[in-house]
C-alpha positions as CSV (number, residue, x, y, z in Angstrom):
1,M,-27.5,121.0,-157.7
2,Y,-28.9,117.7,-156.7
3,S,-27.2,114.4,-157.5
4,I,-27.9,110.8,-156.8
5,V,-25.3,108.1,-156.5
6,Y,-26.3,105.3,-158.8
7,N,-24.6,101.9,-158.0
8,C,-26.5,99.3,-159.9
9,D,-27.0,98.2,-163.5
10,D,-29.7,99.8,-165.7
11,I,-32.5,97.4,-166.4
12,V,-34.2,97.5,-169.8
13,C,-37.7,96.1,-169.9
14,A,-40.8,96.3,-172.2
15,E,-42.1,99.3,-170.2
16,M,-39.0,101.5,-170.2
17,R,-35.4,102.0,-171.3
18,P,-33.4,104.0,-168.7
19,H,-32.0,107.2,-169.9
20,W,-30.5,110.2,-168.2
21,Y,-31.9,113.7,-168.9
22,K,-31.0,117.2,-167.8
23,L,-33.7,118.5,-165.4
24,D,-35.0,121.0,-168.0
25,D,-35.2,118.3,-170.6
26,I,-37.3,115.6,-168.9
27,P,-39.7,114.3,-171.6
28,F,-42.9,114.3,-169.5
29,D,-45.0,114.1,-172.7
30,S,-43.7,110.6,-173.4
31,M,-43.8,109.4,-169.8
32,W,-46.7,108.0,-167.6
33,A,-49.4,110.7,-167.1
34,D,-48.8,111.1,-163.4
35,D,-45.0,111.7,-163.7
36,S,-45.4,115.4,-164.4
37,F,-47.3,115.8,-161.1
38,W,-45.0,114.0,-158.7
39,F,-41.6,114.4,-160.3
40,P,-41.2,118.1,-159.2
41,W,-41.8,117.0,-155.6
42,M,-39.2,114.3,-155.8
43,L,-36.7,116.4,-157.6
44,A,-37.1,119.2,-155.0
45,D,-36.5,116.5,-152.3
46,K,-39.9,117.3,-150.7
47,P,-41.5,114.3,-148.9
48,F,-45.0,113.8,-150.4
49,Y,-47.9,111.5,-150.7
50,G,-49.6,111.1,-154.0
51,Y,-52.8,109.3,-155.1
52,F,-53.8,108.9,-158.7
53,K,-57.1,107.4,-159.9
54,Y,-56.9,106.3,-163.6
55,R,-59.5,105.4,-166.2
56,G,-57.6,102.8,-168.3
57,M,-53.9,103.3,-168.5
58,D,-53.6,106.9,-169.7
59,T,-56.4,109.0,-168.3
60,I,-56.1,110.5,-164.8
61,V,-59.6,110.9,-163.4
62,S,-58.5,112.5,-160.1
63,H,-55.4,112.9,-158.1
64,E,-54.1,114.3,-154.8
65,I,-50.5,115.3,-153.9
66,S,-49.7,116.7,-150.5
67,S,-46.6,117.3,-148.5
68,V,-45.8,114.9,-145.7
69,V,-44.1,115.6,-142.4
70,D,-44.6,112.2,-140.8
71,F,-45.5,109.2,-143.0
72,K,-47.1,107.4,-140.1
73,S,-49.9,110.0,-140.2
74,V,-50.7,109.4,-143.9
75,D,-54.1,107.8,-144.4
76,I,-53.4,105.6,-147.5
77,P,-56.7,104.5,-149.2
78,K,-57.1,100.8,-149.8
79,C,-56.4,99.8,-153.3
80,P,-59.6,98.6,-155.2
81,F,-57.6,95.5,-156.4
82,H,-55.1,93.3,-154.9
83,L,-52.5,90.7,-156.1
84,V,-53.3,87.1,-155.5
85,N,-50.5,84.5,-155.3
């Protein structure tokens, strides 16, 4: 069994309302499209790198997930957009 110590307040926002689920009951069909790809890696405590290319907000055009031994060796692609102050 895997457990996480959670020591802060839940934050409710327009995007999500925090809720705890049993591992077998995680509602992937009502979550972001990429969650069903990377959640199993996270829940198995496997270090991974994931890249998802979307069309709009809901359609994954391509994706890549791979295990990582050393994060310094991960070649992270540059994001096609950036935030401007």
